[in-house]
TORVEXDREN-531009 format. One record per residue (C-alpha): residue number from 0; x negated, y, z. Coordinates in pm, 1 decimal, m for minus. Example, Ala and Ser with C-alpha at 12.3 -4.5 7.8 and 13.67 -1.06 7.14 Angstrom:
<recs>
<rec resi="0" px="m1230.0" py="m450.0" pz="780.0"/>
<rec resi="1" px="m1367.0" py="m106.0" pz="714.0"/>
</recs>
This chain:
<recs>
<rec resi="0" px="5207.2" py="m7290.5" pz="7364.4"/>
<rec resi="1" px="5235.6" py="m6982.9" pz="7597.3"/>
<rec resi="2" px="5107.0" py="m6625.1" pz="7537.9"/>
<rec resi="3" px="4843.2" py="m6431.7" pz="7728.7"/>
<rec resi="4" px="4940.8" py="m6092.4" pz="7865.7"/>
<rec resi="5" px="4674.0" py="m5813.0" pz="7887.7"/>
<rec resi="6" px="4740.2" py="m5482.1" pz="8036.6"/>
<rec resi="7" px="4740.3" py="m5194.1" pz="7773.2"/>
<rec resi="8" px="4862.6" py="m4869.6" pz="7653.5"/>
<rec resi="9" px="4977.5" py="m4770.7" pz="7312.3"/>
<rec resi="10" px="4857.9" py="m4397.0" pz="7234.1"/>
<rec resi="11" px="4855.5" py="m4170.1" pz="6954.3"/>
<rec resi="12" px="4540.4" py="m3976.7" pz="6906.4"/>
<rec resi="13" px="4559.8" py="m3716.7" pz="6642.2"/>
<rec resi="14" px="4668.1" py="m3888.7" pz="6313.1"/>
<rec resi="15" px="4581.4" py="m4234.4" pz="6439.8"/>
<rec resi="16" px="4737.3" py="m4490.0" pz="6672.9"/>
<rec resi="17" px="4578.6" py="m4754.5" pz="6889.4"/>
<rec resi="18" px="4600.5" py="m5022.6" pz="7150.3"/>
<rec resi="19" px="4410.4" py="m4879.1" pz="7435.6"/>
<rec resi="20" px="4272.4" py="m5137.0" pz="7709.8"/>
<rec resi="21" px="4055.6" py="m5121.6" pz="8024.1"/>
<rec resi="22" px="3708.7" py="m5295.9" pz="8003.4"/>
<rec resi="23" px="3791.1" py="m5446.7" pz="8321.7"/>
<rec resi="24" px="4081.7" py="m5667.1" pz="8161.8"/>
<rec resi="25" px="3854.8" py="m5796.1" pz="7901.4"/>
<rec resi="26" px="3567.9" py="m6072.7" pz="7888.6"/>
<rec resi="27" px="3227.0" py="m5917.3" pz="7984.0"/>
<rec resi="28" px="3110.3" py="m6114.2" pz="7690.8"/>
<rec resi="29" px="3181.7" py="m5894.1" pz="7401.7"/>
<rec resi="30" px="3153.8" py="m6170.7" pz="7149.0"/>
<rec resi="31" px="3492.0" py="m6293.5" pz="7269.3"/>
<rec resi="32" px="3668.2" py="m5956.9" pz="7195.4"/>
<rec resi="33" px="3717.8" py="m6005.5" pz="6826.0"/>
<rec resi="34" px="3973.7" py="m6287.7" pz="6842.4"/>
<rec resi="35" px="4169.1" py="m6112.9" pz="7105.9"/>
<rec resi="36" px="4187.3" py="m5776.5" pz="6914.0"/>
<rec resi="37" px="4262.4" py="m5952.3" pz="6589.7"/>
<rec resi="38" px="4548.7" py="m6137.5" pz="6769.2"/>
<rec resi="39" px="4674.4" py="m5837.0" pz="6941.2"/>
<rec resi="40" px="4677.4" py="m5622.6" pz="6621.3"/>
<rec resi="41" px="4800.5" py="m5881.4" pz="6388.3"/>
<rec resi="42" px="4520.6" py="m5941.8" pz="6159.4"/>
<rec resi="43" px="4419.2" py="m6111.9" pz="5917.9"/>
<rec resi="44" px="4758.5" py="m6026.0" pz="5726.7"/>
<rec resi="45" px="4733.4" py="m6112.2" pz="5348.9"/>
<rec resi="46" px="5061.1" py="m5910.3" pz="5319.9"/>
<rec resi="47" px="4895.4" py="m5603.5" pz="5454.6"/>
<rec resi="48" px="5182.5" py="m5531.4" pz="5703.2"/>
<rec resi="49" px="5054.0" py="m5681.0" pz="6043.9"/>
<rec resi="50" px="5418.2" py="m5741.1" pz="6127.0"/>
<rec resi="51" px="5286.1" py="m6012.7" pz="6390.0"/>
<rec resi="52" px="5083.1" py="m5752.4" pz="6579.6"/>
<rec resi="53" px="5057.6" py="m5388.6" pz="6691.1"/>
<rec resi="54" px="4900.8" py="m5271.2" pz="6367.0"/>
<rec resi="55" px="5079.4" py="m5059.4" pz="6111.1"/>
<rec resi="56" px="4903.5" py="m5187.0" pz="5785.8"/>
<rec resi="57" px="4682.3" py="m4929.6" pz="5728.4"/>
<rec resi="58" px="4328.0" py="m4850.8" pz="5861.6"/>
<rec resi="59" px="4446.5" py="m4560.9" pz="6072.4"/>
<rec resi="60" px="4704.5" py="m4777.6" pz="6266.8"/>
<rec resi="61" px="4481.7" py="m5080.2" pz="6316.3"/>
<rec resi="62" px="4260.2" py="m4982.7" pz="6605.9"/>
<rec resi="63" px="4166.2" py="m5085.5" pz="6968.5"/>
<rec resi="64" px="4007.0" py="m4872.3" pz="7204.1"/>
<rec resi="65" px="3831.0" py="m5002.9" pz="7530.6"/>
<rec resi="66" px="3769.3" py="m4755.8" pz="7808.6"/>
<rec resi="67" px="3521.2" py="m4834.3" pz="8107.5"/>
<rec resi="68" px="3299.7" py="m4688.9" pz="8360.0"/>
<rec resi="69" px="3016.3" py="m4464.0" pz="8229.3"/>
<rec resi="70" px="2687.2" py="m4598.9" pz="8148.8"/>
<rec resi="71" px="2507.6" py="m4262.7" pz="8103.5"/>
<rec resi="72" px="2488.3" py="m3994.1" pz="8390.1"/>
<rec resi="73" px="2614.2" py="m3731.0" pz="8142.3"/>
<rec resi="74" px="2943.7" py="m3896.5" pz="8085.7"/>
<rec resi="75" px="3261.1" py="m3951.1" pz="8290.3"/>
<rec resi="76" px="3377.0" py="m4267.1" pz="8084.9"/>
<rec resi="77" px="3256.0" py="m4506.8" pz="7831.0"/>
<rec resi="78" px="3467.4" py="m4531.4" pz="7521.3"/>
<rec resi="79" px="3444.9" py="m4835.1" pz="7264.6"/>
<rec resi="80" px="3616.7" py="m4807.1" pz="6942.4"/>
<rec resi="81" px="3705.1" py="m5126.9" pz="6735.1"/>
<rec resi="82" px="3836.9" py="m5084.4" pz="6371.2"/>
<rec resi="83" px="4040.1" py="m5415.2" pz="6296.1"/>
<rec resi="84" px="4066.5" py="m5490.9" pz="5939.6"/>
<rec resi="85" px="4403.1" py="m5540.6" pz="5791.2"/>
<rec resi="86" px="4376.1" py="m5829.5" pz="5554.7"/>
<rec resi="87" px="4045.1" py="m5978.3" pz="5693.4"/>
<rec resi="88" px="3940.1" py="m6153.0" pz="6008.9"/>
<rec resi="89" px="3698.9" py="m5887.8" pz="6093.9"/>
<rec resi="90" px="3655.7" py="m5628.0" pz="6366.1"/>
<rec resi="91" px="3404.3" py="m5352.9" pz="6306.0"/>
<rec resi="92" px="3225.5" py="m5166.2" pz="6593.4"/>
<rec resi="93" px="2987.8" py="m4956.2" pz="6355.7"/>
<rec resi="94" px="3182.5" py="m4628.8" pz="6356.7"/>
<rec resi="95" px="3378.7" py="m4408.5" pz="6599.3"/>
<rec resi="96" px="3724.7" py="m4263.3" pz="6553.8"/>
<rec resi="97" px="3734.6" py="m3901.5" pz="6616.0"/>
<rec resi="98" px="4118.4" py="m3884.1" pz="6609.6"/>
<rec resi="99" px="4154.1" py="m4158.0" pz="6897.5"/>
<rec resi="100" px="3865.2" py="m3974.5" pz="7057.2"/>
<rec resi="101" px="4151.4" py="m3712.6" pz="7144.9"/>
<rec resi="102" px="4337.9" py="m3963.3" pz="7353.1"/>
<rec resi="103" px="4037.7" py="m4100.3" pz="7568.5"/>
<rec resi="104" px="4009.8" py="m3787.4" pz="7818.1"/>
<rec resi="105" px="4382.1" py="m3793.1" pz="7876.3"/>
<rec resi="106" px="4395.0" py="m4165.3" pz="7933.2"/>
<rec resi="107" px="4121.3" py="m4152.8" pz="8184.3"/>
<rec resi="108" px="4304.1" py="m3896.7" pz="8382.0"/>
<rec resi="109" px="4639.0" py="m4056.4" pz="8357.5"/>
<rec resi="110" px="4507.3" py="m4391.4" pz="8457.1"/>
<rec resi="111" px="4289.4" py="m4247.0" pz="8747.6"/>
<rec resi="112" px="3947.0" py="m4307.4" pz="8623.9"/>
<rec resi="113" px="3849.6" py="m3971.2" pz="8691.4"/>
<rec resi="114" px="3956.3" py="m3717.6" pz="8939.8"/>
<rec resi="115" px="4062.4" py="m3371.5" pz="8821.7"/>
<rec resi="116" px="4223.1" py="m3066.1" pz="8954.8"/>
<rec resi="117" px="4336.2" py="m2723.3" pz="8838.0"/>
<rec resi="118" px="4490.7" py="m2633.2" pz="8507.8"/>
<rec resi="119" px="4247.8" py="m2781.5" pz="8270.3"/>
<rec resi="120" px="4040.3" py="m3082.9" pz="8271.0"/>
<rec resi="121" px="3697.8" py="m3152.5" pz="8099.8"/>
<rec resi="122" px="3615.2" py="m3525.3" pz="8040.9"/>
<rec resi="123" px="3277.2" py="m3619.3" pz="7912.6"/>
<rec resi="124" px="3316.9" py="m3925.9" pz="7684.8"/>
<rec resi="125" px="3059.8" py="m4140.6" pz="7596.9"/>
<rec resi="126" px="3125.3" py="m4328.0" pz="7260.6"/>
<rec resi="127" px="2933.3" py="m4652.9" pz="7267.6"/>
<rec resi="128" px="2946.9" py="m4697.5" pz="6897.6"/>
<rec resi="129" px="2743.2" py="m4393.0" pz="6802.2"/>
<rec resi="130" px="2586.0" py="m4318.6" pz="7145.0"/>
<rec resi="131" px="2711.9" py="m3971.7" pz="7134.1"/>
<rec resi="132" px="2881.9" py="m3724.4" pz="7389.8"/>
<rec resi="133" px="3199.5" py="m3568.2" pz="7335.4"/>
<rec resi="134" px="3358.9" py="m3310.0" pz="7556.9"/>
<rec resi="135" px="3721.6" py="m3337.5" pz="7587.5"/>
<rec resi="136" px="3899.8" py="m3037.4" pz="7719.2"/>
<rec resi="137" px="4294.2" py="m3025.0" pz="7763.0"/>
<rec resi="138" px="4550.0" py="m2885.4" pz="7984.5"/>
<rec resi="139" px="4698.4" py="m3047.1" pz="8290.9"/>
<rec resi="140" px="5056.5" py="m3068.5" pz="8384.6"/>
<rec resi="141" px="5121.5" py="m3173.0" pz="8756.7"/>
<rec resi="142" px="4778.0" py="m3351.1" pz="8766.8"/>
<rec resi="143" px="4833.4" py="m3549.1" pz="8459.3"/>
<rec resi="144" px="4729.9" py="m3472.5" pz="8077.8"/>
<rec resi="145" px="4984.7" py="m3215.2" pz="7930.4"/>
<rec resi="146" px="5178.4" py="m3324.4" pz="7629.3"/>
<rec resi="147" px="5396.4" py="m3048.4" pz="7538.7"/>
<rec resi="148" px="5230.5" py="m2755.2" pz="7346.1"/>
<rec resi="149" px="5254.8" py="m2538.7" pz="7039.1"/>
<rec resi="150" px="4974.6" py="m2694.5" pz="6827.4"/>
<rec resi="151" px="5064.1" py="m2849.0" pz="6524.1"/>
<rec resi="152" px="4835.5" py="m3063.0" pz="6327.1"/>
<rec resi="153" px="4837.9" py="m3181.4" pz="5962.2"/>
<rec resi="154" px="4992.7" py="m3544.8" pz="5929.2"/>
<rec resi="155" px="5184.0" py="m3531.2" pz="6272.6"/>
<rec resi="156" px="5545.6" py="m3424.4" pz="6299.4"/>
<rec resi="157" px="5618.9" py="m3180.3" pz="6587.3"/>
<rec resi="158" px="5374.9" py="m3011.2" pz="6807.1"/>
<rec resi="159" px="5183.3" py="m3094.7" pz="7127.8"/>
<rec resi="160" px="4933.3" py="m2984.5" pz="7384.7"/>
<rec resi="161" px="4582.0" py="m2907.7" pz="7237.5"/>
<rec resi="162" px="4275.8" py="m3126.1" pz="7313.1"/>
<rec resi="163" px="3953.6" py="m2945.6" pz="7226.7"/>
<rec resi="164" px="3686.8" py="m3203.2" pz="7109.3"/>
<rec resi="165" px="3330.7" py="m3094.4" pz="7104.4"/>
<rec resi="166" px="3098.9" py="m3338.0" pz="6948.2"/>
<rec resi="167" px="2762.5" py="m3261.7" pz="7101.8"/>
<rec resi="168" px="2442.6" py="m3290.5" pz="6880.5"/>
<rec resi="169" px="2628.6" py="m3520.1" pz="6634.1"/>
<rec resi="170" px="2353.5" py="m3568.1" pz="6382.5"/>
<rec resi="171" px="2222.4" py="m3934.5" pz="6356.7"/>
<rec resi="172" px="2538.6" py="m4100.2" pz="6501.7"/>
<rec resi="173" px="2477.6" py="m4403.3" pz="6274.0"/>
<rec resi="174" px="2137.3" py="m4408.0" pz="6135.1"/>
<rec resi="175" px="1951.0" py="m4187.1" pz="6392.1"/>
<rec resi="176" px="1910.3" py="m3902.6" pz="6134.1"/>
<rec resi="177" px="2107.3" py="m3605.6" pz="6031.5"/>
<rec resi="178" px="1990.9" py="m3667.8" pz="5666.2"/>
<rec resi="179" px="1921.1" py="m4039.5" pz="5652.4"/>
<rec resi="180" px="1709.4" py="m4011.4" pz="5327.1"/>
<rec resi="181" px="1541.3" py="m3693.3" pz="5428.9"/>
<rec resi="182" px="1715.3" py="m3501.7" pz="5127.2"/>
<rec resi="183" px="2031.9" py="m3271.4" pz="5100.4"/>
<rec resi="184" px="2106.1" py="m3446.5" pz="4794.1"/>
<rec resi="185" px="2001.3" py="m3766.8" pz="4597.4"/>
<rec resi="186" px="2069.6" py="m3927.6" pz="4276.1"/>
<rec resi="187" px="2198.8" py="m4283.4" pz="4300.5"/>
<rec resi="188" px="2171.3" py="m4538.9" pz="4035.7"/>
<rec resi="189" px="2503.0" py="m4717.6" pz="4092.6"/>
<rec resi="190" px="2607.1" py="m5042.9" pz="3920.5"/>
<rec resi="191" px="2887.5" py="m4979.0" pz="3709.4"/>
<rec resi="192" px="2878.0" py="m4609.6" pz="3763.7"/>
<rec resi="193" px="2548.4" py="m4493.0" pz="3646.2"/>
<rec resi="194" px="2344.5" py="m4212.7" pz="3795.1"/>
<rec resi="195" px="2551.8" py="m3998.7" pz="4028.1"/>
<rec resi="196" px="2446.0" py="m3700.4" pz="4250.0"/>
<rec resi="197" px="2559.5" py="m3739.3" pz="4598.9"/>
<rec resi="198" px="2491.0" py="m3615.3" pz="4949.5"/>
<rec resi="199" px="2435.5" py="m3853.0" pz="5248.5"/>
<rec resi="200" px="2488.2" py="m3710.3" pz="5567.5"/>
<rec resi="201" px="2515.0" py="m3855.4" pz="5922.4"/>
<rec resi="202" px="2701.9" py="m3638.2" pz="6173.0"/>
<rec resi="203" px="2966.3" py="m3818.8" pz="6399.6"/>
<rec resi="204" px="2981.0" py="m4102.5" pz="6141.3"/>
<rec resi="205" px="2761.3" py="m4159.4" pz="5818.0"/>
<rec resi="206" px="2936.6" py="m4038.5" pz="5514.2"/>
<rec resi="207" px="2849.7" py="m4026.6" pz="5142.5"/>
<rec resi="208" px="3005.7" py="m3735.8" pz="4936.4"/>
<rec resi="209" px="3035.3" py="m3720.9" pz="4550.0"/>
<rec resi="210" px="3173.4" py="m3440.4" pz="4344.0"/>
<rec resi="211" px="3526.5" py="m3494.4" pz="4206.8"/>
<rec resi="212" px="3433.1" py="m3375.8" pz="3859.3"/>
<rec resi="213" px="3139.8" py="m3651.6" pz="3843.3"/>
<rec resi="214" px="3403.0" py="m3897.1" pz="3922.6"/>
<rec resi="215" px="3616.5" py="m3796.4" pz="3635.1"/>
<rec resi="216" px="3897.2" py="m3667.8" pz="3838.1"/>
<rec resi="217" px="4036.0" py="m3328.2" pz="3970.8"/>
<rec resi="218" px="3995.0" py="m3378.7" pz="4331.1"/>
<rec resi="219" px="4348.2" py="m3293.9" pz="4456.5"/>
<rec resi="220" px="4481.8" py="m3671.7" pz="4389.4"/>
<rec resi="221" px="4734.1" py="m3786.9" pz="4659.4"/>
<rec resi="222" px="4672.9" py="m4148.8" pz="4814.8"/>
<rec resi="223" px="4919.3" py="m4326.9" pz="4585.0"/>
<rec resi="224" px="4730.5" py="m4172.3" pz="4281.2"/>
<rec resi="225" px="4399.9" py="m4308.3" pz="4430.8"/>
<rec resi="226" px="4536.7" py="m4642.1" pz="4491.4"/>
<rec resi="227" px="4691.3" py="m4665.5" pz="4153.2"/>
<rec resi="228" px="4353.8" py="m4598.1" pz="3981.3"/>
<rec resi="229" px="4158.4" py="m4915.6" pz="4003.7"/>
<rec resi="230" px="3847.3" py="m4784.8" pz="3812.4"/>
<rec resi="231" px="3804.2" py="m4485.9" pz="4069.4"/>
<rec resi="232" px="3839.8" py="m4742.5" pz="4344.3"/>
<rec resi="233" px="3560.7" py="m4965.1" pz="4198.0"/>
<rec resi="234" px="3336.5" py="m4644.0" pz="4149.4"/>
<rec resi="235" px="3390.7" py="m4537.2" pz="4526.6"/>
<rec resi="236" px="3327.0" py="m4880.9" pz="4653.3"/>
<rec resi="237" px="3023.3" py="m4905.2" pz="4460.2"/>
<rec resi="238" px="2890.7" py="m4577.5" pz="4550.9"/>
<rec resi="239" px="2960.2" py="m4672.4" pz="4914.5"/>
<rec resi="240" px="2765.8" py="m4994.0" pz="4879.4"/>
<rec resi="241" px="2477.9" py="m4823.9" pz="4717.3"/>
<rec resi="242" px="2458.8" py="m4542.2" pz="4965.1"/>
<rec resi="243" px="2473.9" py="m4782.9" pz="5268.5"/>
<rec resi="244" px="2137.6" py="m4940.2" pz="5125.5"/>
<rec resi="245" px="1986.3" py="m4598.4" pz="5069.3"/>
<rec resi="246" px="2071.1" py="m4483.8" pz="5414.8"/>
<rec resi="247" px="1929.4" py="m4771.1" pz="5580.6"/>
<rec resi="248" px="2264.6" py="m4886.7" pz="5719.4"/>
<rec resi="249" px="2235.0" py="m5224.3" pz="5573.5"/>
<rec resi="250" px="1960.6" py="m5410.0" pz="5373.0"/>
<rec resi="251" px="2134.7" py="m5529.3" pz="5078.2"/>
<rec resi="252" px="2456.6" py="m5466.3" pz="4854.0"/>
<rec resi="253" px="2599.9" py="m5786.8" pz="4970.9"/>
<rec resi="254" px="2559.5" py="m5685.6" pz="5338.4"/>
<rec resi="255" px="2693.1" py="m5345.3" pz="5265.3"/>
<rec resi="256" px="2998.1" py="m5504.0" pz="5097.8"/>
<rec resi="257" px="3084.1" py="m5680.3" pz="5418.7"/>
<rec resi="258" px="3014.9" py="m5383.1" pz="5643.1"/>
<rec resi="259" px="3321.5" py="m5187.9" pz="5536.9"/>
<rec resi="260" px="3339.6" py="m4906.5" pz="5808.2"/>
<rec resi="261" px="3031.9" py="m4711.2" pz="5728.7"/>
<rec resi="262" px="2953.7" py="m4522.1" pz="5548.8"/>
<rec resi="263" px="3267.5" py="m4360.9" pz="5483.5"/>
<rec resi="264" px="3299.4" py="m4241.0" pz="5115.1"/>
<rec resi="265" px="3473.2" py="m3942.0" pz="4970.6"/>
<rec resi="266" px="3476.2" py="m3679.6" pz="4716.2"/>
<rec resi="267" px="3479.7" py="m3296.4" pz="4727.6"/>
<rec resi="268" px="3582.4" py="m3017.2" pz="4483.0"/>
<rec resi="269" px="3625.7" py="m2637.5" pz="4522.4"/>
<rec resi="270" px="3931.2" py="m2462.1" pz="4672.0"/>
<rec resi="271" px="4227.2" py="m2534.9" pz="4442.2"/>
<rec resi="272" px="4612.3" py="m2551.8" pz="4454.3"/>
<rec resi="273" px="4745.2" py="m2869.1" pz="4564.4"/>
<rec resi="274" px="5050.1" py="m3070.7" pz="4674.3"/>
<rec resi="275" px="5057.3" py="m3243.3" pz="5005.9"/>
<rec resi="276" px="5227.9" py="m3568.5" pz="5097.9"/>
<rec resi="277" px="5534.6" py="m3380.3" pz="5213.7"/>
<rec resi="278" px="5566.1" py="m3213.8" pz="4875.1"/>
<rec resi="279" px="5465.9" py="m2859.7" pz="5003.8"/>
<rec resi="280" px="5202.5" py="m2674.0" pz="4802.8"/>
<rec resi="281" px="4866.3" py="m2554.7" pz="4945.6"/>
<rec resi="282" px="4707.3" py="m2230.3" pz="4793.3"/>
<rec resi="283" px="4374.6" py="m2232.4" pz="4695.2"/>
<rec resi="284" px="4327.9" py="m1919.7" pz="4879.2"/>
<rec resi="285" px="4427.3" py="m2120.2" pz="5207.7"/>
<rec resi="286" px="4137.2" py="m2348.0" pz="5195.3"/>
<rec resi="287" px="3749.4" py="m2326.7" pz="5163.6"/>
<rec resi="288" px="3706.5" py="m2677.3" pz="5049.0"/>
<rec resi="289" px="3901.2" py="m2955.1" pz="4900.4"/>
<rec resi="290" px="3824.9" py="m3302.4" pz="5004.3"/>
<rec resi="291" px="3960.3" py="m3677.2" pz="4996.6"/>
<rec resi="292" px="3808.0" py="m3966.9" pz="5201.2"/>
<rec resi="293" px="3834.7" py="m4342.6" pz="5195.1"/>
<rec resi="294" px="3850.5" py="m4547.5" pz="5507.4"/>
<rec resi="295" px="3781.9" py="m4913.3" pz="5484.7"/>
<rec resi="296" px="3862.6" py="m4935.7" pz="5104.1"/>
<rec resi="297" px="4176.1" py="m4720.5" pz="5166.3"/>
<rec resi="298" px="4252.8" py="m4353.6" pz="5094.1"/>
<rec resi="299" px="4311.6" py="m4169.4" pz="5396.8"/>
<rec resi="300" px="4655.5" py="m3988.6" pz="5425.3"/>
<rec resi="301" px="4475.0" py="m3723.6" pz="5670.6"/>
<rec resi="302" px="4108.7" py="m3681.1" pz="5689.2"/>
<rec resi="303" px="3929.2" py="m3903.2" pz="5950.3"/>
<rec resi="304" px="3826.8" py="m3654.6" pz="6225.9"/>
<rec resi="305" px="3452.5" py="m3775.4" pz="6223.0"/>
<rec resi="306" px="3441.4" py="m3732.0" pz="5856.0"/>
<rec resi="307" px="3577.1" py="m3396.4" pz="5886.4"/>
<rec resi="308" px="3294.4" py="m3296.4" pz="6123.3"/>
<rec resi="309" px="3054.5" py="m3453.0" pz="5874.3"/>
<rec resi="310" px="3192.6" py="m3248.6" pz="5599.8"/>
<rec resi="311" px="3182.7" py="m2929.4" pz="5796.5"/>
<rec resi="312" px="2807.8" py="m2988.7" pz="5878.2"/>
<rec resi="313" px="2734.8" py="m3070.7" pz="5519.7"/>
<rec resi="314" px="2907.1" py="m2770.9" pz="5405.5"/>
<rec resi="315" px="2670.6" py="m2551.1" pz="5613.2"/>
<rec resi="316" px="2351.4" py="m2722.8" pz="5483.5"/>
<rec resi="317" px="2226.0" py="m2529.3" pz="5172.6"/>
<rec resi="318" px="2193.0" py="m2779.1" pz="4876.0"/>
<rec resi="319" px="2432.9" py="m3038.3" pz="4944.9"/>
<rec resi="320" px="2709.9" py="m3128.4" pz="4717.6"/>
<rec resi="321" px="2960.8" py="m3018.3" pz="4962.8"/>
<rec resi="322" px="2790.4" py="m2675.9" pz="5026.9"/>
<rec resi="323" px="2804.9" py="m2627.9" pz="4651.3"/>
<rec resi="324" px="3172.1" py="m2646.2" pz="4627.0"/>
<rec resi="325" px="3275.1" py="m2460.2" pz="4950.8"/>
<rec resi="326" px="3385.7" py="m2100.3" pz="4962.6"/>
<rec resi="327" px="3075.9" py="m1877.8" pz="5060.4"/>
<rec resi="328" px="3098.1" py="m1700.0" pz="5382.9"/>
<rec resi="329" px="2848.3" py="m1450.7" pz="5550.2"/>
<rec resi="330" px="2905.3" py="m1613.8" pz="5886.3"/>
<rec resi="331" px="2746.0" py="m1961.6" pz="5919.0"/>
<rec resi="332" px="2940.0" py="m2046.6" pz="6220.0"/>
<rec resi="333" px="3287.5" py="m1948.1" pz="6057.1"/>
<rec resi="334" px="3560.6" py="m2200.5" pz="6075.1"/>
<rec resi="335" px="3596.9" py="m2411.7" pz="5746.4"/>
<rec resi="336" px="3956.9" py="m2481.9" pz="5612.8"/>
<rec resi="337" px="3963.0" py="m2803.8" pz="5431.6"/>
<rec resi="338" px="4248.3" py="m2913.0" pz="5183.6"/>
<rec resi="339" px="4339.0" py="m3266.8" pz="5215.9"/>
<rec resi="340" px="4659.5" py="m3489.9" pz="5137.7"/>
<rec resi="341" px="4850.6" py="m3371.6" pz="5473.2"/>
<rec resi="342" px="4755.8" py="m3012.0" pz="5453.0"/>
<rec resi="343" px="4466.5" py="m2806.3" pz="5582.6"/>
<rec resi="344" px="4242.6" py="m2919.7" pz="5855.7"/>
<rec resi="345" px="4028.0" py="m2659.2" pz="6031.0"/>
<rec resi="346" px="3667.6" py="m2751.3" pz="6146.1"/>
<rec resi="347" px="3391.5" py="m2570.6" pz="6287.6"/>
<rec resi="348" px="3017.3" py="m2666.4" pz="6298.3"/>
<rec resi="349" px="2709.3" py="m2517.6" pz="6432.0"/>
<rec resi="350" px="2422.4" py="m2594.5" pz="6213.5"/>
<rec resi="351" px="2056.3" py="m2463.1" pz="6219.1"/>
<rec resi="352" px="1715.0" py="m2512.3" pz="6066.8"/>
<rec resi="353" px="1452.9" py="m2594.0" pz="6323.2"/>
<rec resi="354" px="1082.5" py="m2608.8" pz="6215.8"/>
<rec resi="355" px="1203.5" py="m2679.0" pz="5869.5"/>
<rec resi="356" px="1451.0" py="m2955.6" pz="5926.9"/>
<rec resi="357" px="1838.3" py="m2916.5" pz="5969.9"/>
<rec resi="358" px="1990.4" py="m2977.0" pz="6316.1"/>
<rec resi="359" px="2341.3" py="m3005.3" pz="6390.2"/>
<rec resi="360" px="2413.4" py="m2841.6" pz="6733.4"/>
<rec resi="361" px="2795.2" py="m2929.5" pz="6774.8"/>
<rec resi="362" px="3131.6" py="m2934.6" pz="6585.1"/>
<rec resi="363" px="3465.5" py="m2863.2" pz="6742.7"/>
<rec resi="364" px="3806.0" py="m2950.0" pz="6664.4"/>
<rec resi="365" px="4174.0" py="m2925.0" pz="6799.5"/>
<rec resi="366" px="4404.4" py="m3235.0" pz="6810.6"/>
<rec resi="367" px="4705.4" py="m3370.3" pz="6999.9"/>
<rec resi="368" px="4759.2" py="m3678.1" pz="7171.9"/>
<rec resi="369" px="5047.4" py="m3865.7" pz="7330.2"/>
<rec resi="370" px="5083.8" py="m4208.4" pz="7548.9"/>
<rec resi="371" px="5369.4" py="m4391.3" pz="7353.5"/>
<rec resi="372" px="5413.9" py="m4683.4" pz="7588.6"/>
<rec resi="373" px="5228.6" py="m4896.6" pz="7855.2"/>
<rec resi="374" px="5251.7" py="m5242.7" pz="7985.6"/>
<rec resi="375" px="5121.8" py="m5557.2" pz="7838.7"/>
<rec resi="376" px="5015.7" py="m5679.4" pz="7490.7"/>
<rec resi="377" px="5099.1" py="m6033.1" pz="7411.9"/>
<rec resi="378" px="4849.5" py="m6240.0" pz="7210.6"/>
<rec resi="379" px="4900.3" py="m6619.0" pz="7124.4"/>
<rec resi="380" px="4685.7" py="m6826.5" pz="7359.3"/>
<rec resi="381" px="4614.0" py="m7065.2" pz="7066.0"/>
<rec resi="382" px="4426.3" py="m6774.2" pz="6900.8"/>
<rec resi="383" px="4208.3" py="m6647.6" pz="7187.5"/>
<rec resi="384" px="3923.2" py="m6786.9" pz="7416.3"/>
<rec resi="385" px="4081.1" py="m6981.0" pz="7712.7"/>
<rec resi="386" px="4155.5" py="m6709.3" pz="7987.1"/>
<rec resi="387" px="3976.0" py="m6916.0" pz="8258.1"/>
<rec resi="388" px="3653.2" py="m6882.8" pz="8069.2"/>
<rec resi="389" px="3651.6" py="m6500.3" pz="8091.3"/>
<rec resi="390" px="3414.7" py="m6320.6" pz="8312.8"/>
<rec resi="391" px="3604.3" py="m5986.5" pz="8330.8"/>
<rec resi="392" px="3414.0" py="m5629.0" pz="8298.9"/>
<rec resi="393" px="3347.8" py="m5389.6" pz="8583.6"/>
<rec resi="394" px="3535.1" py="m5072.8" pz="8666.4"/>
<rec resi="395" px="3496.0" py="m4754.5" pz="8870.5"/>
<rec resi="396" px="3645.3" py="m4421.3" pz="8944.1"/>
<rec resi="397" px="3434.2" py="m4093.9" pz="8963.8"/>
<rec resi="398" px="3486.8" py="m3717.6" pz="8961.2"/>
<rec resi="399" px="3446.4" py="m3537.3" pz="8632.7"/>
<rec resi="400" px="3145.9" py="m3318.8" pz="8568.6"/>
</recs>
């Protein structure tokens, strides 16, 4: 049987890769998207390699981004993120990918969806998953998004042009509340783990953080060490499930086990010497916080950007388990250097107390991005809805605000 061809671009955003498509080239009925994305990425794959698709066998390389005209007056484009599971036939739309967010503004400019001029572009990106606005600022090169530059980010070889991402009012992206339980810390009674103190914070994406020492580990473990510790993986999975119910994301442990994307789960520890994936050594003096995060059951090689923002917000709220292990500073708006498997990631978050309640004003990062190729992605016609049944989406072009 023949294959279907869908116009697509393959892009790197930060430490992630994704297939990027226009909403106009997909069915307007989003219920039809899952089978198309699974076929394009190569899932489900019991071998975990996705060799029959565009995926790379890990969560950070198993993604699809859909770009369309804005549905909000304060945005230039809509961006919908799809996390494709590697071994399961499931696509999750419950979270945003901060790293791929870095590629969305440049994609919009290079595709002519937004008209820009001058030396720098500001594209207002509406992430439909979280209903949040991200301001994307990046240099232009002859009217296109610049690629060459001096910015080096941990986890990506070489340098590139900087993309500044400003997450506007990121609190409550998943649950509607910065602190879903109303508390900076909670004690969860987790089956198989016992009572454990955690902080459940929802900024850019919902996350649950525990202290490494409470899990019986040091906190500087690399991904292979985490994957080789089945007891730790079970603990983290159980904590994530319990937090999902406690945060109101799901109603039962069974439902939480099926919704793998959020909340993200991770563990934190105080600044300490650690080795990176390249074998380099990061000194404790070079970081303010040490963290590791899980993504869809897998340890992340480089921190997910939305989790990094959530960590930075949590670090600035007195009483969280993250704040307790973060190096103190006299400046509440100072950048936070986070030690992670690929090196050191720097983030900034503006957090205030308003009428006795914590409020996250914004978080900011720098990433790089690059278009790797464009053309058409092929999907087996036998795996997707018949093309003649598609009612395709709409499209438009507008000037940036």
